[in-house]
N, C-alpha and C positions, 0 to 999 in steps of 0.2 A: 529775380523775375525770369520767367521762362516764356518762350513763344507758345502761342495757342496751337501752333501747328506741330509741336513736339520738339525734341532735341536729339542730336546724335548720341548714340549709346556711349561712344568714347572718342578719343582723339583720332584713332586709326580710321574710324568711319568717316570723319570729316576730311581727313587726308585723302582717302579714296574718292570721296565725292567731289572735292575741289580739284583734285588731279584729273578726275574724269571730265570735269567741266573744261579744264584747260587743254587736255589732250584731245585733239580732233584731227581733221583731215590735214590741216596746216602742219602739224607736228610730224605726221607720218610721211608726208610727201614734200610739202613746200620748203621746210627748213633744209633738208638735205640738198635739194638742187639750188637753193639760194646760196648755200655754202660754196658749192662748186663754181657758181657764177661770180662770186665776190671775194676771191682771195683765199679760199680754203681755211686753213687753221687760223689765219689772221682774222678772218671774218668771225670765226667761232669765238675768239678771245673778245672781240668788240661786242658780240652778242651777249656773252656772259657778263661783261661789265655793265651792259645796258639792263640786263635782268636784275643785277645787284643794285644798281643806282636808280633805276626808274621803276621797273616792274614790281620788285619786292616791296619797296616803300608804299606804293599806291595800293598794292594788294593788301598789305598790312592795314592800311588806313580803311579800306573798304570792309574788310572782315571786322575791324574794331567798331565801325559805325553800325554794322549789322547786329553785332552782339550787344551793343549798348541799347539799340532801339527795339530789338526782339520782335520786329514786325516786318511786313513787306518793305522793300526799299522806299516806296512812296511814303508810307506812314512812318517809317523810321526817320526819314529826313524831316517830316512835319513835326514829329514828336521831339526830336533833338533840337530843332530850331526853336520850338516853343520853350523848351527847358532852358536854353542858353540865350533867349531873347533875340533871336535872329529872325530875319524875314522868312515867311513861309515860301517865298520864291525858291529857296534852296531845295524844295521838294522836286524841282525840275530835274535834279540828279536822278531821282527814282523814276520819274516819268520817262526820261530819255532811256533809262535802262530797260523799262518795260517795252517801250516802242522798238528799241533795238532788238530785243528778244523776239518780238512778233515778226519783225521784218526778216531777221537773219534765219529764223526757223522756217519761214515760208519758202525760202529757196534752198536752205541747207537740207531740208527733208527730201527735196526733189533729187539732189545729188546723192544723198544717202540711199534713196530708192534705187538709183543706178547700181550702187554697191551691192545691194541685196540681189539684184538681177544677175550681176556678173558672178557673184558667189555661186549661184545655182548653175549658171552656164558652164563655168569652168569645172565645177564638181561633176557635171554630167559628161565631161570630156569633149565639150563643144570645140575647144581650141587645140585639141591634140593634133600635132603635125600641121597646124595652120600656118599660112604665110601672111605677110604684111597686108596684102590686098584683102584677104578674107577677114582679118581682124578689123581693118578699117571699115569695110562694108558692114560688118556686124554692128559696129558702133553707130554708123550713119543710119542704118535701118532701124535701130532701136530708138534713137532720138527722134526719128521721123514718125514713129508709131505712137500717136497720142494716147490711145487706150492702154497700151502696155506701160508707158511711162506713168500714166495716172494710177494704174494698178499698184505698182511698186511704191510710188509716192504715198498713196493712201495706206498701204500696208504699214509703211514705216511710221506714219502719223498715228495709226491705231496702236501700234506697239508702244510708242512714246506716251500717249494718253493713258494707256492701261497702267503703265509703271507709275506715272506721276500721280494718278488718282488714288493710289493706295496709301499715300501719306509718307512721312519722313522715314519711319522705321520699317514699315511693311512694304514700302515701295522703293524710295530712293536708296536708303541704306542697304536693304536686302539685295537690290540689283548690283550696286557698286561693289559690295563685299564679294560677290561672285565674279563680276565682269572685270574689275581691275586686276586681280591676281591672274585670271585667265588671259587677259590681254598681255600681261608681262610674260606669262608662260608661252603663249603663242609667238611672241616676239623672239624669245630665246630659241624656240624650236626652229623658226625661220632663219635666225642668225646661224645656228648650227648647220642647217641645210645650205645656206649661202657659203659658209666656209668650206664645205665639202664640194659643192657643185659649181660655185661661181669663182670669178677672179677676185678673191678676197684681198689680196695684196694691193691690187689697183683700186679697189673700193676704199681701202684705208687711206691710200695716198690721195685719192680724190677728195675725201672729207677733211683730212688733217694736214695736208701739205701747207707749210707756212710760207707764203709769198707776199711780203708786205707791198711789193710793187703793184699788185693787183687790187689793193685795198683803196679804192677811190672814195671821194666824199659821198658819192651816190651809195656806195656799199655801206658806209657808216650809217647813213640815214636809213637804209633798208634794215640794218641790224637793229636800230632803235625802234623802228616801226614794228618789226616782227616780235621783238621782245615784249612790246606793249600788248599786242593783240593776242599773243600765244597764251597769256595768263588769264584770258577772259575778263580783263579789267574794263569797267565802264558799262557793262550790259546788265548789271543788277544781280547776276547769278551769284557772284561771290558774296555780295552783301546779304542776299537771301540765305545762302548757306551759312554765313557767319551768324545769322540770327538764331540758328539752331545749335550753336556751339556752347558747350558747358563753360561756366565762368572759370573753373580751375585750370582749363587748358591754356597754355602759353601761345598767344597769337604769333609772336615773332618767330619762335623756333618752328612752329607748325607750318607757317607760310614758307619758311626756308626749306623745309622738307618737300613741300609741294613744288616749289620752283626747281629743286634738284631733280625730282621725279619727272617733271614735265620736260626738262631738257634731256634727261636720260632717254626718254621715249624717242625723242627726235633723233638722237645720235644712234641708238640701236636700230631704228628703222632704216636710217641711211646705210648702216653697215650690213643690214640684211638685204636691202633692195639693190644697191648699186653693183655689187659683184655679179649678180644675176644679169643686170642690164648690160654690163661690159662684156660678159661672156657671150651674149647674143649680138654684140655689135650695135647696140641701140644707143640713142643719144640721151645722156643723163639730164639735160637741161630742157627737155621737151614740155615740162610743166604739167598741168592737170590732165591734158590729153593722154599723157604717158600712162597714167593710172588705168585707163580703160582700153588702151590700144597696145602699148608696148609691153606692159606687164602680162596680159593674157598670152601674147606672142612668146614672151620669154618662158613662162611656165609651161606653155603648151608644147615646147620643144625640149623639155628637160625630163629626166627620169622621175617618175612619180609626180610629175608637174601638176596633174589635176588635183591631187590631194593637197599639195602644199600651196597651190594657187588658191584653192578654196579656203585654206587656213588663213592665207594672207587677206583675202577679202572679208573673211569672218572677223579678223582682227580689226580691220578698218571699220567694219560695221559696228563693232563694240565701241570704238573710239567716237564714231559719229553719234551713237545713241546716248552715250554718257554726256556728250556736249548738248544734245538736243533736250534732254530732260532738264538740264540746268537752265536752258533758255526759257522754258515754260514756267518754272517755279516762281520768279518774281511777280508775274502777272497773276498766277493762280493764287498766291498768298494774298494779294490785294483784293481779288474777288471774294475770297473767303472772309476777309476782315470787313470789307466795305458792305457787302450784300448778304453776309451770314450764309453763304452757300455751302453745300457739301462739296468736298474736293472733287468727287466724281463729276458733278454737274459743271463745276468751274472748269475742270480739265476738258470736258467735252466741248464747252463753248469756245474755249481758247484754241483747242485743237481744230475745231471746225473753221474758226476764223482764219487761222494760219493756213489751213488746207485751201480755203477759197482764195486767199492771197497767192498761194503757191501755184494755182492754176496758170497765172500769168507767166510764171517762170517756165512751167511745162510748155506752154504755147510759144515761148521765146525761141525754142529750138526747132519749131516746125511751122505751124500755121500762122504765127505772128512774127516770124523771124525777120520780116521786112518792116515791121512796125517799130519806130524809134521814138522814144520819149524826149530825149535831149540829144541833139546831134546824131551820132551813130549808135547811141545806147539803146539796147533792147530793154524790156522790162527787167530781165535778170541782171543786166549790167547796171541798170539804174539803182535797184534796191541794194545790190551788193556795194555799190559806190557810196550811197547815202549812209548806210550802216557802218561800213568800215572806215570811211574817210571823214565822216562828220560826227555821227552820234557817239561812237565809242571813244575817240580821242577827246571830244569835248566833255563827255561824262567823266572821264578820268582826270581831266584838267580841273573840273569843278570839285571833285573829291579831294584832290591835293590842296586846293585853295581853302576849302571849308575846314579841313582838319588842321591846316597850318595856321590859319588866320581868324577863324570864326569859333573855334572851340577853346575852352580854358586849357592852358598848358598842363595844369595839375591833373585835370580829368584824363587827358591823353596819357600822361606818365603813369597814372594809377591803372588804367585799363591795359596798357601795354607792359606794365611792370618794368619800366625802363630805369636803369641805373642813372644816377645824376650825371655821371661822366659821359653818358651816351646821348643826353638830350640835345646837345649842340649838333652832333652828327645827324640826329633825326630831323631837327629843324632845317638843316641845310639841305638834306635829301628831299623832304616832303614840301618844303616851302620855296626852294630855289631850283635845285637841279632837275627834279621831276617835272614841275610845271613848265619850266623853260624848255626842256627837251620835248615835251608834248607839243608846245607851240611850234617848234622847229619841224617836228614830224607832220603836224597838221598843215602847215604852210607848204611843206615839201609835197605832201600828197595831193594838194590842190594845184601844184605846178607853179607856185608863186616864184620860187627861186629861178626856175627856167625863164620866166618872163623878165625877171630883173637882170639875170646874168647871161 
């Protein structure tokens, strides 16, 4: 049985697509500075353990569900539940994924628009010889300019809709086949530049120094949370991509490759960025603001900085775009199946809806900056919190429970080609360790532990 939307040409195409979905702004910037804040190499080890014990098992389960259902996440869960005599309420997994995709893309595209804007600014030499005040004022003036923010946000949405409307092979696969190799090439170019022009030794020390004393319980929980979110689990994208996977491809080994590539991108990004940051005396733990303020300042004062700064933002824009198109696909597949729409019309409707929702995020940084939905949360803060802290972890939790306790063991073994000796390990990971860890992450993200202890 094949998906009506098409299939990937081969295993490599799926690896590129799923890796593109997983690799985003968090990998290229968030992971490196989290590493520095939480024990260096010790944090990296905990993160890798969490990828292996939590992220990979749930990602395997999500890909397997997609390939078995061969439909959008919503219809996949309805179909499988009917086949195995389970409640149709399990389709909520698909609905939450679609909802999360809508919400995340609505603000993700706004930030991605910033990246496009900065790519052109730095390429034009706007930051050459700039000081901190100039860079800071540039960022403040940009976020205060509603029309300029709307232009770049709209442009990014148009690019996303154009790619997604062309289908699996002519759109998704064609783009990722070019984008992912180019992304890796750009990363290695920047890594070489960083080794020559930056304080590379200090950057390596920053990322990989092993100091177990700095590894607090907070750091362990942060590692678990980031391992979960970095693989795009629970937002329907991986299940949708899995539905286009040929039957002969091994899910377990393929997901392993994706997890390795996803982690590799984060590590290379850190090695490329932080030596430049340290060379310019900048703070490595400045978070998202560093991307749009400190990085232009750093490249603006280095030889050939305009060229390599533009390459850096081009790299980040590729990462943002590959994630964005994966966020659209679950909803688009459902529209095509449910309403027999052409992909182009479905893509336009979904893109327009996300664009309308994204206006609230644009306004959060200027004319609605004083408007708070809950406590001190702006619209941007609210949609980010709901998607990241509620929809994604709960979706991943339900996936683990469904595969572990609602599906016939033999069906899972056959679809994953598991050896008999590995079934007990699989059951422990997907039925106990992964869901329990997600509960801990979920409670921690809501601040429950702080209230208790």
